[in-house]
N, C-alpha and C positions, 0 to 999 in steps of 0.2 A: 267591479266591472258588470255585475249583474245590473245594477242600477243604470249603467249606461245603455246596455242593451234593453232594458224596459223602456228607458226614455226614447230610443230609437224606434221601437215598436210602437209606442204611443204617437210618435210623430208621424210614422208611416199611416197608422190609423186615421189621424186627423187629415193628412194629406189626401187619403182615398175619400173621406167623406166630403172634403171640399171639392175634389174633383166630380163626385156624384152630383153634388149640389149644382156645381157650375154647368154640368151637362143638361140641367133641367132648365136653365135660363137661356133666353134667346134675345139677341140685339139685331135691329134692322136699321141699316143706314142708307139714305138715299142722297146722293150728290152727283150733279152734272150728268144726269141720265143713267147713272150706275146704282143699282141697288144690291146691297150686300146682306145676307142673312146669316149670322154667325152665332153659334153657341157660345156660352160663357167660357168653354174650356178652349176657345179660340179654334174651333172646327168649323170651316165654311159649309153651310148648308146649301146656300144657292147664290149665285152670281146672276143678275139680270142686267143687260145693258140694252138702253133704249127699248125696253118692253121684251126683248128676246133673251129667254134664259140660256146662259152659257155656263154650264157646269163643268165644261172642260177646263175652264179658268179655276173653278173652286177646287177640283181634283188636283190640280198642278199646285195650288198654293198649300193645300193641306199636306201634299207629299213634301213641299219644300219645308214647312213647319215642322213635320214629324222628323225629317232629316236633322234639322237644326237642333231639335230637342234631344235626339240621340247623340249628336255631337257635344252638346253641353253637358249630358250625363256622363259621356266618356272622359271629358275633360276634367269633371268633378271628382271622378274616381281617381284619375291620374294625380290630381293635385292633393286629394286627402291622403293617397299613399305615400306621397313625397314626404310628408310632415310626420 
């Protein structure tokens, strides 16, 4: 069982490194008058529509993404406890 725990810790460390690396990356997409600036970890930094910054949209989408990630984590725990 100790090997299993070690493997889990190693996976957690790798996931944390990946998360940190993704936070350093930025993607900018412009389409139909909308410009989105997003980090690699799917955090929206800025939403611009027809030259006007609308960060209320970014905040709402970021909150939605956070909630769905929490839901996914909860479901994963539920499923793992069933088996």
